[in-house]
C-alpha positions as CSV (number, residue, x, y, z in Angstrom):
1,M,98.8,106.4,95.0
2,S,101.8,106.6,97.4
3,G,100.9,105.5,100.9
4,S,97.8,103.5,99.8
5,P,97.0,100.7,102.3
6,I,97.3,97.0,101.4
7,I,94.5,95.0,103.0
8,Q,94.5,91.2,103.1
9,N,91.7,89.2,104.9
10,G,90.4,92.5,106.4
11,R,93.8,93.4,108.0
12,L,96.4,96.1,107.2
13,V,99.5,94.3,105.9
14,G,101.4,97.2,104.4
15,A,101.3,100.3,102.2
16,V,102.2,101.0,98.5
17,T,105.2,103.4,98.5
18,H,106.0,103.7,94.8
19,V,104.4,102.7,91.5
20,L,106.5,102.7,88.3
21,V,105.1,105.0,85.6
22,D,106.4,102.8,82.8
23,D,104.7,99.7,84.3
24,P,101.8,100.5,86.7
25,K,101.6,96.8,87.7
26,C,105.1,97.0,89.2
27,G,106.2,99.0,92.2
28,F,107.3,98.9,95.8
29,A,105.6,98.5,99.1
30,V,106.5,98.3,102.8
31,F,105.1,95.7,105.2
32,A,103.1,97.0,108.2
33,D,105.4,95.1,110.7
34,R,108.4,96.9,109.2
35,M,106.7,100.3,109.6
36,Y,106.0,99.5,113.2
37,E,109.6,98.5,113.9
38,Q,110.8,101.7,112.4
39,C,108.3,103.7,114.4
40,E,109.5,102.1,117.6
41,S,113.1,103.2,116.9
42,L,112.1,106.9,116.6
43,P,113.0,109.0,119.7
44,G,109.8,109.7,121.7
45,A,107.6,107.7,119.3
46,M,106.1,105.5,122.0
47,A,105.4,108.4,124.3
48,K,103.4,110.1,121.5
49,A,101.5,106.9,120.8
50,G,99.9,106.8,124.2
């Protein structure tokens, strides 16, 4: 389920990045604001966005 969105109160707040096979209740995610910050730092990212 890598990349599955995390929705809270009808808003995107992040995405699941990894789920541990040995313990499916445990894993890692990335917050949406962190994804946005990383996107802004990519060369030409804002030009592609519009």
